[in-house]
C-alpha positions in Angstrom: 9.9 193.8 75.2 6.8 196.1 75.0 4.5 193.1 75.0 6.2 191.7 78.1 5.7 195.0 80.0 2.1 195.1 78.9 1.6 191.5 80.1 3.1 192.2 83.5 1.1 195.5 83.9 -2.2 193.8 83.2 -1.6 191.1 85.7 -0.6 193.6 88.4 -3.8 195.6 87.7 -5.9 192.5 88.1 -4.0 191.6 91.3 -4.5 195.0 92.9 -8.2 195.1 92.0 -8.8 191.6 93.5 -6.8 192.5 96.7 -9.2 195.5 97.1 -12.0 193.0 98.0 -11.7 192.6 101.7 -12.2 189.2 103.4 -12.1 187.2 100.2 -8.6 187.3 98.9 -5.5 185.3 100.0 -2.1 186.3 98.7 0.5 183.6 98.5 4.2 184.1 97.8 6.5 181.1 97.2 9.5 179.6 95.5 10.7 176.3 94.2 14.0 174.5 93.7 14.6 171.4 91.7 15.5 169.8 88.4 15.2 171.6 85.0 15.4 169.5 81.9 14.9 169.6 78.1 11.9 167.5 77.2 13.1 163.8 76.8 13.1 162.7 73.2 13.5 166.1 71.7 16.6 167.4 69.8 17.5 169.7 72.7 17.6 166.8 75.1 20.4 165.3 72.9 22.8 168.1 73.6 21.7 170.0 76.8 22.2 168.4 80.2 19.7 168.5 83.1 20.5 171.1 85.7 19.3 172.6 88.9 16.7 175.3 88.3 14.8 177.7 90.5 11.8 180.0 90.4 9.3 182.0 92.3 5.6 182.7 92.1 2.8 184.9 93.5 -0.8 183.5 93.7 -4.2 185.0 94.5 -7.3 183.0 95.1 -10.0 184.2 92.7 -13.4 185.1 94.3 -14.8 182.3 92.2 -13.3 178.7 91.8 -10.0 179.7 90.2 -6.7 181.2 91.3 -4.4 183.7 89.5 -0.7 182.9 89.5 2.3 184.8 88.1 5.9 183.5 88.3 9.3 183.2 86.8 12.1 180.6 86.7 15.7 180.5 85.8 17.8 177.7 84.3 21.3 177.7 83.0 21.8 174.6 80.7 25.3 173.2 80.0 26.4 170.5 77.7 29.4 168.3 76.9 30.3 170.8 74.1 30.7 174.6 74.2 26.9 175.0 73.8 25.2 176.9 76.6 21.6 178.1 77.0 20.0 180.3 79.7 16.2 180.1 79.8 14.3 182.6 82.0 10.5 182.4 81.6 8.0 184.9 83.0 4.4 183.7 83.0 0.8 184.2 84.2 -1.6 181.3 84.7 -5.0 180.4 85.8 -5.0 177.6 88.5 -7.8 175.3 89.5 -7.8 173.3 92.7 -9.2 169.8 92.1 -12.0 169.1 94.6 -10.5 165.9 96.1 -11.6 165.0 99.6 -8.2 164.9 101.2 -5.8 167.4 102.7 -3.2 167.1 99.9 -4.3 169.8 97.5 -3.9 169.3 93.8 -3.7 172.3 91.4 -3.7 172.2 87.6 -2.5 175.3 85.8 -2.5 176.8 82.3 -1.2 180.1 81.0 1.5 181.8 79.0 4.0 184.6 78.8 7.5 185.2 77.5 10.9 183.6 77.9 14.3 185.3 77.7 16.5 182.9 75.7 20.3 183.4 75.7 22.5 181.1 73.5 26.2 180.8 74.0 28.9 180.9 72.7 27.3 183.1 70.0 25.8 185.7 72.4 22.4 185.5 70.7 19.5 186.4 73.0 15.9 187.7 73.0 12.4 187.3 74.2 10.2 184.5 72.8 6.5 183.6 73.3 5.9 181.0 76.0 3.2 178.4 76.7 2.9 177.2 80.3 1.2 174.3 82.0 1.7 173.0 85.5 0.7 170.5 88.2 1.1 171.0 91.9 0.7 168.7 94.9 0.9 170.7 98.2 -0.1 170.6 101.8 -1.1 173.4 104.1 1.3 172.8 107.0 -0.3 175.7 108.9 -2.6 178.7 108.2 0.3 180.6 106.7 2.7 178.0 105.3 2.4 175.5 102.4 4.9 172.9 101.2 4.7 170.5 98.3 6.0 169.5 94.9 5.3 171.0 91.5 5.8 170.1 87.8 6.0 172.9 85.3 6.0 172.5 81.5 7.3 175.3 79.2 7.1 175.4 75.4 9.0 178.2 73.7 7.4 179.1 70.4 9.9 179.5 67.6 8.2 177.5 64.9 5.8 180.3 63.9 8.5 183.0 64.0 9.8 184.8 60.9 12.5 182.9 59.0 15.9 184.1 60.2 18.3 185.9 57.9 21.7 184.5 57.1 23.3 186.7 59.8 20.9 185.7 62.5 20.5 181.9 62.4 21.1 181.0 66.1 17.9 179.7 67.7 17.1 176.9 70.1 16.9 174.6 67.0 20.3 175.7 65.7 21.7 175.0 69.2 20.2 171.5 69.1 21.8 170.7 65.8 25.2 172.2 66.7 25.4 174.6 63.7 27.5 177.6 64.7 28.4 180.7 62.6 32.0 179.4 62.5 30.9 176.1 61.1 32.1 175.0 57.6 29.1 172.7 57.3 27.5 173.6 53.9 24.1 173.0 55.4 24.6 176.1 57.5 24.7 178.3 54.5 21.5 176.9 53.1 19.3 179.2 55.2 16.7 179.2 52.5 15.8 175.7 53.7 15.9 176.6 57.4 13.4 174.8 59.6 12.3 176.3 63.0 11.1 174.2 65.9 9.7 174.9 69.3 11.8 174.3 72.4 10.2 172.2 75.3 11.4 172.1 78.9 10.1 170.8 82.2 10.9 171.5 85.8 10.3 169.3 88.8 11.0 170.7 92.2 10.1 171.1 95.9 8.1 174.2 96.7 7.5 176.3 99.8 5.1 179.3 100.0 3.8 181.7 102.6 0.2 182.8 102.7 0.1 186.5 103.5 
């Protein structure tokens, strides 16, 4: 949790310092709504369903060729079993607008942050490191309004985490395999051979933003 607060604080400091440069900084506040999905072909995709997700972002054009963006999203994944997962990433990224000679603007993005992961029905939750990448196609409908589409990719890093103890086995990978604490499956007790994997998700939605 301390790392998350430090991460947010540093981004806010940079944002305020950039905003202090008059005549060069545009502030943009927006949101998106669309589909949230586990990455196709992964173990999580075999159990979790695609759902409607949502998120918001705040962007500042850098005085050079880049933009700074911070944002969040929220997705509540259901399944045909009792498994449920709530994923709520918070990220910061550097955006680059590709210099194409047309009005449809294309941004590529890369960054990172943390994701709050909550697994049900076992009530396990916590913050995990997050990698972020994004692609945006948007159009300035006016001087103060933008509309478009965005594709966000999230990878939640569990593979390099410490090996869980016997009493704390529920992770995204455990959810994907369906091993629950009440399970009589003997493989569940073999935590010495436990294998961690990263969780991958992507979001595709319609976005709207206001240039302040």
